[in-house]
C-alpha positions in Angstrom: 223.2 104.5 68.9 222.9 105.7 65.4 226.3 107.3 64.4 226.6 110.8 63.1 228.4 110.8 59.7 231.3 113.0 58.8 233.6 112.6 55.8 237.1 113.8 55.0 237.0 117.3 53.5 239.1 118.3 50.5 239.9 121.5 52.4 241.9 123.4 49.8 238.9 123.2 47.4 236.6 124.4 50.1 238.8 127.4 50.9 239.0 128.3 47.3 235.3 128.2 46.8 234.4 130.5 49.7 234.5 134.0 48.3 233.1 135.7 51.5 236.0 136.6 53.8 233.9 135.6 56.8 233.6 132.1 55.3 237.3 132.0 54.6 237.9 132.6 58.3 235.3 130.0 59.5 237.2 127.1 61.0 234.6 124.7 59.8 235.3 125.7 56.2 239.1 126.1 56.2 242.0 123.8 56.6 241.7 122.3 60.1 245.5 122.3 60.7 245.0 120.0 63.7 246.5 116.6 64.6 244.9 113.9 62.5 242.7 116.6 60.9 240.4 116.4 63.9 237.7 119.1 64.2 239.3 122.3 65.6 237.0 122.5 68.6 239.3 125.0 70.2 238.6 127.5 67.4 234.9 126.8 66.7 232.5 129.3 68.1 228.7 128.9 68.2 228.3 131.6 65.5 230.4 129.6 63.0 227.8 126.8 62.6 224.9 128.6 60.7 227.1 130.2 58.0 229.0 126.9 57.6 225.8 124.9 57.2 224.4 127.5 54.7 227.6 127.3 52.6 227.7 123.5 52.8 224.2 123.3 51.5 225.1 125.7 48.7 228.1 123.6 47.7 226.1 120.4 47.9 223.5 121.8 45.5 226.2 122.7 43.0 227.6 119.2 43.2 224.1 117.7 42.6 223.4 120.1 39.7 226.7 119.0 38.1 225.5 115.4 38.1 222.1 116.3 36.7 223.5 118.6 34.0 226.1 116.1 32.8 225.4 115.7 29.1 226.9 112.2 29.1 224.7 109.1 29.5 224.4 108.0 33.1 227.1 105.6 34.3 228.2 104.1 37.5 231.0 106.6 37.8 229.4 109.9 36.6 226.1 109.3 38.5 226.4 106.7 41.4 229.9 107.5 42.5 229.5 111.2 41.9 226.4 111.2 44.1 228.2 109.1 46.7 231.0 111.7 46.8 228.7 114.8 46.9 227.9 116.6 50.1 231.2 115.8 52.0 231.3 119.3 53.4 227.7 119.2 54.5 228.2 115.8 56.2 231.3 117.2 57.9 229.7 120.4 59.3 226.5 118.5 60.3 228.5 115.9 62.2 230.4 118.4 64.2 227.3 120.5 64.9 225.2 117.4 65.7 227.9 115.9 67.9 228.4 119.0 70.0 224.7 119.8 70.2 224.1 116.3 71.7 226.9 116.3 74.1 227.4 120.0 75.1 224.4 122.1 73.9 223.4 125.5 75.0 220.5 127.9 74.2 222.3 129.4 71.2 223.0 125.9 69.6 219.4 125.0 70.2 218.3 128.2 68.4 220.6 127.4 65.5 219.2 123.9 65.4 215.6 125.3 65.2 216.7 127.5 62.3 218.7 124.9 60.4 216.5 121.8 60.8 213.8 123.0 58.4 216.5 124.2 56.1 218.3 120.9 56.0 215.0 119.0 55.7 214.0 121.0 52.7 217.5 120.4 51.2 217.2 116.7 51.6 213.7 116.6 50.2 214.8 118.6 47.1 217.6 116.1 46.4 215.8 112.9 47.3 212.8 113.7 45.2 214.5 115.4 42.2 213.2 113.6 39.1 216.1 114.3 36.9 218.5 112.9 39.4 216.3 109.9 40.1 216.1 109.2 36.4 219.8 109.0 36.1 220.1 106.7 39.1 217.2 104.6 37.7 219.0 104.3 34.4 222.1 102.9 36.0 219.9 100.6 38.2 217.9 99.3 35.2 221.2 98.5 33.4 223.1 97.2 36.3 223.3 93.6 35.1 224.6 94.7 31.7 227.6 96.7 33.0 230.8 95.4 34.7 230.1 95.9 38.4 231.7 94.1 41.3 229.7 92.9 44.3 230.2 96.1 46.3 229.4 98.4 43.3 226.2 96.3 42.6 225.0 96.7 46.1 225.8 100.4 46.1 223.6 100.9 43.0 220.7 98.8 44.5 220.9 100.6 47.9 220.8 104.1 46.3 217.9 103.2 44.1 216.0 101.8 47.1 216.8 104.9 49.1 215.2 107.1 46.4 212.1 104.9 46.2 211.7 105.0 50.0 212.2 108.7 50.0 209.3 109.2 47.6 211.1 109.9 44.3 208.8 107.5 42.4 205.6 109.2 43.7 203.4 111.4 41.6 204.3 115.1 41.9 201.3 116.0 44.1 202.3 113.2 46.6 205.9 114.3 46.5 204.9 117.8 47.6 202.8 116.4 50.4 205.7 114.2 51.5 208.1 117.2 51.6 205.8 119.0 54.0 205.4 115.9 56.2 209.2 115.5 56.4 209.8 119.1 57.3 207.2 119.1 60.0 208.3 115.7 61.4 211.9 116.9 61.6 210.9 119.9 63.7 208.7 117.8 66.0 211.6 115.4 66.6 213.9 118.3 67.5 211.4 119.8 69.9 210.6 116.5 71.6 214.3 116.1 72.5 214.7 119.6 73.7 211.7 119.3 75.9 213.0 116.1 77.6 216.4 117.8 78.2 214.7 120.8 79.8 212.5 118.6 82.0 215.5 116.5 83.0 217.6 119.6 84.0 214.8 121.5 85.7 213.9 119.1 88.5 216.1 118.9 91.6 215.2 117.0 94.8 216.6 119.0 97.7 217.6 117.0 100.7 218.2 118.0 104.3 220.6 116.1 106.5 217.7 114.0 107.9 217.0 112.8 104.4 220.3 111.0 104.0 219.4 107.9 106.0 220.7 104.7 104.3 222.7 106.5 101.6 226.3 105.3 101.2 229.1 107.8 101.5 229.6 108.0 97.7 226.0 108.9 97.1 226.0 111.5 99.8 229.2 113.1 98.4 227.7 113.2 94.9 224.6 114.8 96.2 226.6 117.4 98.1 228.6 118.2 95.0 225.4 118.4 92.9 223.9 120.9 95.5 227.1 123.0 95.3 226.8 123.1 91.5 223.2 124.3 91.9 224.2 127.0 94.4 222.4 125.3 97.3 224.0 125.9 100.7 224.0 123.2 103.4 221.8 121.0 101.2 222.1 117.8 99.2 220.6 117.4 95.7 219.4 114.5 93.6 218.8 115.1 89.9 217.1 113.2 87.2 220.3 112.0 85.7 220.6 108.2 86.2 223.9 108.3 88.2 222.1 110.5 90.7 218.5 109.2 91.1 219.1 105.4 90.7 221.6 105.2 93.6 219.2 107.3 95.7 216.2 105.0 95.1 218.4 102.0 95.7 219.6 103.0 99.1 217.4 105.8 100.5 215.3 104.7 103.5 212.9 107.6 102.9 210.2 106.0 100.9 208.3 109.2 100.2 211.4 110.8 98.7 212.0 107.7 96.6 208.4 108.1 95.2 209.0 111.8 94.6 212.1 111.4 92.5 210.9 108.3 90.6 207.6 110.0 89.8 209.4 113.0 88.5 211.6 110.8 86.3 208.7 108.9 84.7 206.7 112.0 84.1 209.3 114.0 82.2 207.6 116.0 79.4 204.2 114.9 80.8 203.5 117.8 83.2 201.1 119.9 81.1 203.6 122.7 80.9 205.5 124.4 78.1 207.7 121.3 77.8 204.9 118.8 77.5 205.4 116.3 74.7 201.9 114.6 74.5 200.4 116.7 71.7 203.6 116.9 69.8 204.1 113.1 69.9 200.4 112.5 68.9 201.0 114.7 65.9 204.2 112.9 65.0 202.3 109.5 65.0 199.7 110.9 62.6 202.3 112.3 60.3 204.3 109.1 60.2 201.2 107.1 59.4 200.4 109.5 56.6 203.9 109.2 55.3 203.9 105.4 55.3 200.7 105.2 53.4 201.9 107.7 50.8 204.8 105.3 50.2 202.5 102.3 49.9 202.7 100.8 53.4 199.9 100.2 55.8 201.7 101.8 58.7 205.1 103.2 59.7 206.3 99.9 61.2 205.8 98.1 57.9 207.8 100.9 56.2 210.7 100.7 58.7 210.9 96.9 59.0 210.8 96.4 55.2 214.6 96.7 55.1 215.4 95.2 58.5 216.2 91.5 59.4 212.8 91.2 61.0 211.1 92.2 57.7 207.6 92.9 59.0 205.6 93.7 62.2 204.2 90.2 62.6 207.8 88.8 63.0 208.6 91.4 65.6 205.5 90.7 67.6 206.1 86.9 67.3 209.6 87.5 68.7 208.4 89.6 71.6 205.6 87.2 72.3 208.1 84.3 72.6 210.2 86.0 75.3 207.5 88.0 77.1 205.9 85.1 79.1 209.2 83.7 80.7 210.3 87.3 81.3 207.2 88.4 83.1 207.0 85.1 85.0 210.5 85.7 86.3 209.5 89.3 87.2 206.6 88.0 89.3 209.1 85.7 91.2 211.2 88.8 91.9 208.1 90.7 93.1 207.3 87.8 95.5 210.9 87.9 96.9 210.7 91.6 97.6 207.2 91.6 99.0 208.3 88.9 101.4 211.0 91.3 102.7 208.5 94.1 103.1 206.1 91.9 105.0 208.9 90.4 107.2 210.0 94.0 108.1 206.4 94.9 109.0 206.2 97.4 106.1 202.4 97.1 105.8 202.3 98.1 102.1 202.5 96.5 98.7 205.5 96.9 96.5 205.3 99.9 94.2 207.5 100.9 91.2 209.5 103.3 93.3 210.3 100.6 95.8 211.8 98.2 93.3 215.5 99.3 93.4 215.5 99.5 97.2 214.1 96.1 97.8 215.9 94.5 94.9 219.2 95.6 96.5 218.1 93.9 99.8 217.4 90.7 97.8 220.8 91.0 96.2 222.6 91.4 99.5 220.6 88.5 101.1 220.8 86.0 98.2 224.2 86.8 96.8 226.0 88.7 99.6 226.9 91.5 97.1 227.4 95.1 98.3 228.0 97.9 95.9 230.6 99.4 98.3 232.5 96.1 98.0 232.3 95.9 94.2 232.7 99.5 93.2 236.4 99.9 94.0 237.3 97.3 91.4 235.3 99.0 88.7 236.6 102.5 88.5 236.1 104.3 85.2 239.8 104.0 84.5 239.8 100.3 85.1 236.7 99.7 82.9 238.4 101.8 80.1 241.4 99.6 80.5 239.2 96.5 80.3 237.9 97.7 76.9 241.3 98.5 75.6 242.6 95.1 76.8 239.8 93.2 75.1 240.4 95.0 71.8 244.1 94.1 72.1 243.4 90.4 73.0 240.9 90.0 70.1 242.3 92.2 67.4 245.7 93.4 68.4 244.7 97.1 68.8 246.6 99.5 71.0 245.7 102.9 72.3 247.7 106.0 73.1 246.3 109.2 74.7 246.7 112.3 72.6 246.2 115.4 74.7 247.2 117.6 71.7 243.9 116.7 69.9 241.3 119.4 70.4 238.2 118.5 72.4 234.9 120.2 72.9 234.9 119.9 76.7 237.7 119.5 79.2 236.4 116.1 80.4 236.7 114.5 76.9 239.7 112.3 76.4 241.3 111.6 72.9 243.2 108.5 72.0 245.0 107.4 68.9 244.1 103.8 67.9 246.7 101.5 66.2 245.9 98.4 64.3 247.6 95.0 65.0 250.4 95.9 62.6 251.1 99.3 64.3 249.4 101.3 61.6 247.2 104.3 62.4 243.5 103.1 62.6 241.7 106.2 63.9 241.0 108.6 66.8 238.7 107.8 69.7 237.0 110.4 71.9 235.6 109.3 75.2 233.2 111.6 77.0 232.2 109.9 80.3 230.1 112.1 82.6 226.7 113.8 82.7 226.3 117.6 82.2 223.3 119.9 81.9 224.1 120.3 78.2 224.3 116.6 77.4 221.3 114.5 76.5 220.7 111.4 78.5 221.8 107.9 77.7 224.9 106.6 76.0 225.8 106.6 72.3 228.6 106.2 69.7 229.0 108.6 66.8 231.6 109.8 64.3 233.2 113.1 63.6 234.7 111.5 60.5 233.7 108.2 59.0 236.3 105.9 57.5 236.4 106.4 53.8 238.7 106.2 50.8 240.1 108.9 48.5 242.3 108.2 45.5 243.0 104.7 46.8 244.1 106.0 50.2 242.2 105.2 53.4 240.9 108.2 55.4 240.8 107.1 59.0 237.7 107.6 61.2 237.3 109.9 64.2 234.9 108.1 66.6 233.3 109.3 69.8 231.6 107.4 72.6 229.5 109.5 74.9 228.1 108.3 78.3 226.5 109.7 81.4 228.4 107.7 84.1 229.0 108.4 87.8 231.4 111.1 88.6 234.4 111.1 91.0 233.2 112.2 94.4 234.7 112.9 97.8 238.2 112.6 96.5 237.5 109.0 95.2 237.6 108.0 91.5 234.4 107.4 89.6 233.2 103.9 90.5 230.9 102.4 87.9 227.9 100.2 88.6 227.7 96.9 86.7 225.1 98.4 84.4 227.5 101.3 83.6 230.4 98.9 83.1 228.5 96.8 80.5 227.3 100.0 78.9 230.9 101.1 78.4 231.7 97.8 76.7 228.6 98.2 74.6 229.4 101.6 73.2 233.1 100.6 72.7 231.8 97.8 70.5 230.1 100.4 68.3 233.4 102.2 68.1 235.2 99.1 66.9 232.6 98.7 64.2 233.4 102.2 63.0 237.1 101.6 63.1 237.0 98.3 61.1 234.4 99.1 58.4 236.3 98.8 55.0 233.8 99.7 52.3 235.0 101.9 49.5 231.8 103.9 49.2 230.2 106.2 51.8 226.7 104.8 51.6 227.6 101.2 52.1 230.8 101.3 54.1 228.9 100.6 57.4 225.4 99.9 56.2 223.7 97.2 58.2 220.1 96.7 59.3 219.1 98.3 62.5 218.4 95.0 64.1 222.0 93.9 63.2 223.9 97.0 64.3 223.6 96.2 68.0 225.4 92.8 67.5 228.9 94.4 67.4 228.2 96.4 70.5 226.3 93.9 72.6 228.7 91.0 72.1 231.4 92.9 74.0 229.2 92.9 77.1 229.7 89.2 77.3 233.4 89.5 77.9 233.0 92.1 80.6 232.0 89.6 83.3 234.3 86.7 82.2 236.8 85.9 84.9 239.7 85.7 82.4 239.2 89.3 81.3 238.0 90.6 84.6 241.3 89.7 86.2 243.0 91.8 83.6 241.1 95.0 84.5 239.2 94.8 87.8 241.8 96.0 90.3 241.1 97.7 93.6 241.9 101.3 93.2 243.3 101.6 96.8 245.1 98.3 97.5 246.0 97.3 93.9 244.5 93.9 94.6 243.1 92.0 91.6 239.5 91.1 92.1 239.4 87.9 94.1 238.0 84.6 92.8 235.5 84.5 95.6 234.0 87.9 94.6 234.0 86.9 91.0 232.0 83.8 91.9 229.4 85.8 93.8 229.1 88.1 90.8 228.7 85.2 88.5 226.1 83.6 90.8 224.1 86.8 90.6 224.3 87.2 86.8 220.5 86.4 86.5 219.7 88.8 89.4 216.8 91.2 88.5 216.7 89.8 84.9 212.9 89.5 85.1 212.7 93.3 85.8 215.3 94.1 83.2 213.6 92.1 80.4 210.1 93.1 81.4 210.6 96.9 81.5 212.5 96.7 78.2 210.0 94.5 76.4 207.1 96.7 77.7 208.7 99.7 75.8 209.3 97.5 72.8 205.6 96.6 72.7 204.7 100.2 73.2 206.9 101.3 70.3 205.3 98.7 68.0 201.8 99.5 69.1 202.3 103.2 68.4 203.6 102.4 64.9 201.1 99.8 63.8 197.9 101.5 65.0 195.5 103.2 62.6 195.5 106.5 64.5 192.6 108.8 64.2 192.5 112.6 64.6 192.2 112.6 68.3 195.0 110.6 70.1 195.0 110.4 73.9 198.7 109.6 74.5 198.3 108.4 78.1 195.2 106.3 77.4 196.9 104.7 74.5 200.0 103.9 76.6 197.8 102.4 79.4 195.8 100.3 77.0 199.0 99.0 75.4 200.5 98.0 78.8 197.2 96.4 80.0 197.0 94.3 76.8 200.4 92.6 77.5 199.7 92.4 81.3 202.6 94.5 82.5 202.8 94.1 86.3 201.7 97.1 88.3 205.1 97.1 90.0 207.0 97.9 86.8 206.9 100.9 84.6 208.1 100.7 80.9 211.8 101.6 80.6 210.8 104.4 78.3 207.4 106.0 78.6 206.0 107.8 75.5 206.8 111.4 76.4 210.5 110.8 77.0 211.0 107.8 74.7 213.9 109.4 72.8 214.6 106.3 70.7 211.4 106.7 68.9 211.1 110.5 68.9 213.6 110.4 66.0 213.6 108.0 63.1 216.6 105.9 64.1 214.8 103.4 66.4 211.1 104.2 65.7 209.4 100.8 65.3 212.8 99.4 66.1 213.3 99.5 69.8 212.9 95.7 69.7 216.4 95.5 68.0 218.4 95.3 71.2 216.9 91.9 72.2 216.8 90.7 68.6 220.5 91.4 68.4 220.8 89.8 71.8 220.0 86.5 70.2 222.8 87.2 67.6 225.3 88.3 70.2 224.7 85.4 72.6 225.1 82.9 69.8 228.1 84.6 68.3 229.8 84.7 71.7 229.3 80.9 71.9 231.5 80.7 68.8 234.4 81.8 71.0 233.3 79.8 74.1 233.0 76.6 72.1 236.7 76.8 71.2 237.7 77.0 74.9 239.5 80.2 74.1 237.7 83.5 74.8 240.2 85.3 72.5 240.4 82.7 69.8 242.2 84.5 66.9 240.6 82.5 64.1 237.0 83.3 65.4 238.0 86.9 66.0 239.3 87.2 62.5 236.1 85.9 61.1 234.1 88.2 63.3 236.1 91.2 62.2 235.8 90.3 58.5 232.1 89.4 58.2 230.5 91.3 61.0 232.6 94.4 61.4 234.5 95.0 58.1 232.7 93.8 55.0 229.4 95.6 55.6 229.5 96.9 52.0 229.3 93.3 50.7 227.0 91.4 53.1 223.9 92.5 55.1 222.1 91.0 58.0 221.6 87.3 58.1 223.8 86.7 55.1 226.8 88.2 57.0 226.0 86.3 60.2 225.8 82.9 58.4 229.2 83.6 56.8 230.6 84.2 60.2 228.9 81.4 62.1 228.2 78.9 59.4 224.5 78.8 60.3 221.7 81.0 61.5 221.6 81.9 65.2 220.2 79.7 67.9 218.0 81.4 70.5 218.9 79.0 73.3 222.1 80.8 74.4 220.1 84.0 74.7 217.4 82.4 76.8 220.0 80.8 79.1 222.0 84.1 79.3 218.9 86.0 80.5 217.8 83.3 83.0 214.7 82.5 81.0 215.4 78.9 80.6 
């Protein structure tokens, strides 16, 4: 997911500039005095965030004013570099606040977010549309070919100029004022959409009696018992709307009515016409985004977003989706026929419905591939999968990891590791936060509490976090991950490696890649997860110590295309929905559910499948990170499948020459190359879609 940026703080200067004694005692504004200068989570209280953000905004304004008021002619150093260096404290405080609020929020943090969001939006608007600042940046941009700039410096100038144009600095004053209002309102809507989904997720519990446990494996029953205990329910079992809870339930429960109840609750989050309903908010957001895009000279928001992506424009995205939709939905129909045959054979007397999919897909898997989760799970404990990621990083890049319990963490479940490069030098710190909690938003993501940077010729190492919502240990057994959770772990770890390896000298371009490229470094690691050579290094039975046997690996490999029709179709349905929302000329009255239905009818989504993300809980597009960009995971899938072939073609999954090229062009030199240019330098050509189609069982 999109990282949260945090830069190294010149702490002595910060302390000296804070005259208020309360600010001098604020751990966010003083010398951290922690191992590796990690955030002092053990000293930070909720009440520290608001004054720290206010002080950081104040200091950032002073830094910007110093650039504007500089009497010297604008130069690369006194304007571009000075702007790049400004706001380090604000980035720092925001990254800590944003990271904690995503992973361990509470009502007070939500209240602070509602107070600071418009404050921060106004601050960003003030800077990005300041005409005096823009004039200085434009002067350097206009003269860039006449001054002695290297490749990285040239790109920095061009990216900053583009940023200001895209943020409205070149608009007439009247339009700039309108855009400021739009930005502030959109930021508040995005915040509220996310809070509503979190509330809806936490507020629903399916209470079970003993008679409701038919078909559930012991691990699922134990997890449900522990969930009920946490909720204060005596002699009950509880299923929640967190995926490690509801997906195993609908996969194994023989109670069809209960499967329908929990599934319906999940797909109707923030769509219940209550105080947490997102329909009207989202409709307003679509109108505002369209208005914003048109102010900036684009026909719609998708054109605005895609203008700086690899895909370039909406037509290219739709062409890509249209190419892979037919084989995906055809495969889904084959899977539907397989499941309906089981229903009919068992005398079910009903047609397959969406809430039946997981249950009958599991029956197909056991029949066709003789795979049982109880047989697989003991080899994929969360500790084993972590070891698999660390082993892969060592085999490819020579990295090693050492747990550092002395590093402060924001929750007792979070683990902290020091990361060493191949030469034994310190590379960074990695936090791992594995399990769901009421205060944690759903999904999995990678972020940073400090981005890698440079100061006075010295590298400042990054502090990276990967946050997941994986199955918990239950019944005295370790947490055993599903295959989806296993590959997700590898995925987020790939984002972490990208953060560790980025080498740019400037903040803005150090890890700046198009959104439809950024998933390549993460998704490619998923390819190694199921390779027998690596699997034998990490998949060990937690009770017997036995390495996963060849026969079980073969069955897993034979099932690699299992349920791919469903996986591709539900994903692509959400991608189409996202694009339709952001290319449509919305009027004043938007019926969210009718629009969604029309979008799905247009592509012919099978009745048995629901989009992976429906509009009201489609968190990827509630914010700006993936709005008009949900397609990127499969676009990057073409890149990662082709890039993985570069290793496979050598006959060595850990080929050091290919790994070195991948680190250099894909992970490290983001400040020099972007998108396709970087990929061609790595691969020697543009990507071929064939490996992707084969990987997904579409050819």
